N, C-alpha and C positions, 0 to 999 in steps of 0.2 A: 041320842048321839053321845058318844064317849067324850069325856072331859079331859083336857090335857093334864098331865101329871104336874103337881106343883114343883117348882124349882127348889133345890135344897137351900137351906139358909146359910150353910157354911160356904166359905170362899171356894171358887172353882179350883180344882186341882189339875196340875199338868198331866197330860197323857204320857205314859211310859210304856215301853215294850218289855214284855217278860224276858227274864234272863239277859238283861243288858246292864251296862254300867259305863261310866266315862271317868277320865281323870286328866289332869293337866300336867305337862312336863316342860321344863325349861328348854327353849329352842337353841340356846347357846350361852355365850357369856353375858349377853344383854338381859338383865332380869325383867325387862319390860316385855320381852318376846317369849311367847309360850305356844306350844302345840297342844291340841286337845285330842286325846285318844278315845275312841268309842269301841266297845266290845260287846259282841253277842255270842253266847255259848249254847250248845245244844243240850237237850235232856240226856242224850245217850252218852255213855262213858267214852273216853278217848280210845282210839285204836292202840295196839301195843307200842307203836313208835311215837305216839302223841297225836294231837289234833293237826290236820292240815289247816292252813290259814289263807284266807282271801283278804288282802289289804286293799281297802278302797280309799282313794284320795278324794278330796272335796267332800269329806264325810258330813259336814253340816248340811249339805244339800242331798246327798245320796245314800247315807247310811241306812235309813229306814227302808228304802226301796231295795237295797242289796239284801238286807236281812229278810224282808218279806219274800223276795225272789228265792232265796235259799230255803226258807222254811216251807214255802209252798210246794217245793219238790220233795220234801221229806215227810210231810204229814201222812201220805198214803204210800202204798207200794208202787210208786211211780217208776216206770222203766228208766234205767240210767240215772236214778236218783244219786245225788252226791253223798259221800260218806259223812259221818259226824265231823263237823269242822267248826272253826272259829271264824267269825266275820269281824275283822279289825278295821275300824275307820280312823282316818287321820284328817283332822280339820283344825279349827282355831277357836279360841274362847269367844263367847258371845253368841247372840241369836241370829246374826246375819248368815244367809245361805253361802255367800262368797265374800272373801276379803281380797279384793283385786291386788293390792300392793303385796300382800303375803304370797299370793299365787305367783306373781311375777318374780318375786325373790326366790321362792323355794323351787319352782318348777323349771326355771330356765337356766341353762348352763352359761358360764362365763365365756365370752369370746374376746379375742384381742381388741383392746380399746374399750371394753365394757367395765362397769363398776362391779366388783365382786359383791358389794353390799346389796345390789339389786339383781344379781344373777348368781344365786347360791345353790344350784342343784347339787353340786358336789357335797356341800355341807349337809344338805337335806337328806341325801342318800346315806351319808355317814351317820346322821342321827337315827335313821330307820334301823340301820344294821347294828350300831353300837349301843343305842339307848332304848329304842322302842321295842325291838324284838326281845332283848333280855328282860325288859319290864313285863312283857306279855308272858314269857316263860316262867317268871316268878309266880304268876297267877294260875296258869294252866300248863299241863304238859304239851309241848309243841314239837311237831315233826319238822325240823328245819330243812329237810329235804323236800318238803311239800308246801313251799311258799308260793303264793300267787299275788299278782299286782293288777289292779284296775286303775286306769287313768283316762280322763276325758279332756279333750281340748288341750290346754297347756299341760294338764295332768297326763294326757296321752303323750305329749312331747317328753315329759319327764319319764314316763314308762319306757319309751324308746331309749332315752339316755341311760336309764338303769340297766337295760339289756346290754348296751354297748360298753358301759363302764364296768359293770360287774356281771358278766355272763355267768350263768349258773346259779346266781343267788336266788332268782325266781324261776321255779319250774314252769310256770305258765304266766303269760301276760295278756291282758286285754287292753289293746291300744285303740281307744275309741275317739273318732274324729280328731286325730292328732293335728296340732297347729304347726304343721311342717313348713308353713310359710315364714315362721318366726326366724329372725336373723338371716333373712334372704336365703332361706333353705339350708342353713348350716347343718342341721341335724339330718336332713336327707342326704347331704354330701357325706356326712359321717357314716350313715348307713351304707352308702355305696362302698366306702373304704372297708367297712366291716365285712360286707358281703364278698368282697374280693379276696379277703384272707380271714375267713371265719375262725375264731379261736376254738380250740377243742372243748373248752368249758361250756360253750353254747350248745353242744350236741345234746339232743333230746328236749330242748326247750320248745314249748308249744305257744303259739301266738294266735290271737284272734284280733284282726284289724277290722274296724267297723267305721261306717260313715253314713250320713243321711243322704237320701236321693235328691234333696233340695238344697244341699249345701253349696252348690255352684250356681244356683238360680240367679239370673241377672235381673229379676223383677224386684220392684220396690226400691226404697231409698238406699239400701245397702247392697243393691245388686252388683254394682261395679266392684265393690270390695270383695264380695263373695266370688265373683268370676276370677278376679286377679289372684285370689288365694289358692285356687285349684284344689280345694279340699278333697274332692273325689279322685281326681287324677293323681294327686300326691299319695293318697292312701292306697290306691291300687298299685302305684309304683313301689311303695314301701313293702307291701305284701309280696309282690313279685320278687323284689330284691332278696328278702329274707328267706323266701321259699327256695330261691336259687342258691342260697348259702347253706341249704340242707336242713333248715329248721322246719318244723311241722306247722304250717301256716294255714289258717282259714281266713277268708275274707267275706264280709257281709255288708251289703248296701241295703238300707232300709227305705223302700220306696215311699215317697210322700212326706218324709221326715226332714226337718231342718236341724240346725246345729244343736238346738236345745232339746227337742223331742227325741232325737237320735240317741241322746245319752240314756234315756229311760229304757229303750230297747236293748242297748248294750248292757245295762245293769241287769236286766232280766235274763239275758243269756249268760252272764259272767259266771254264776255259781256252777251251772251245769258244765260249762266249758272248762273252767279253771280248776275245779276241785276233783280229786279222784272219786271214782264211783264206789258206792257201797259194795263190799264184797271183792273189790279188786285187790290183788296182792300188793303189799307195801313196796 
């Protein structure tokens, strides 16, 4: 019978992903608030216009999955594999997967009567455009015409807000299980107004709207809350609205998946949907 290998005497080392790094950035004028950026880059050199970018929110929880999803498509001659690209994550310092107060502040837009300090989506989008993307471009050549955004739950709400506030900034968006119930449906109302008069800058934008098949289940202790939030119905309505506005919209419902597990399926689909394919013209 074989014997187990002895454990090394040195202290255990953290697991790291090849060709990845992270850095912290000030979130605003408050020195106590910082964002953490995560970055993965490919072995392949950049295309002539620079690397496309997939920006993943809630990166403390999802960055590793997004990187593995992208790299799994590029290891072999996979049909429809994405071009060499950067996976950029945006999260928060520390080891927690989520920081609820920060997510509420950064992902939700201010509404009449709300405190801007707790609903700062406009400032967060400004940070991405004015600080994060230039910081990325100082590290690697970036194709600013090939930016994509992934957001789940409140992050999906923010992704929708980014489309409505800055159409054309992101070429592709993955809006996963968006919390459209937030603010009594304020962002769904905003999407209806957007769809009624879509701006020219939104032309050509590609969207993937996803949701789990169990996200409206009325079973269990949170069943009444899930049913009231209409996650599936709202996601379907959003996809139909934006498709009617002339955007290229795909909708995916993941059977048997709840709000948490549906995030994984959306992350797996995101690189292939959001990034340009290898060999496609720029």
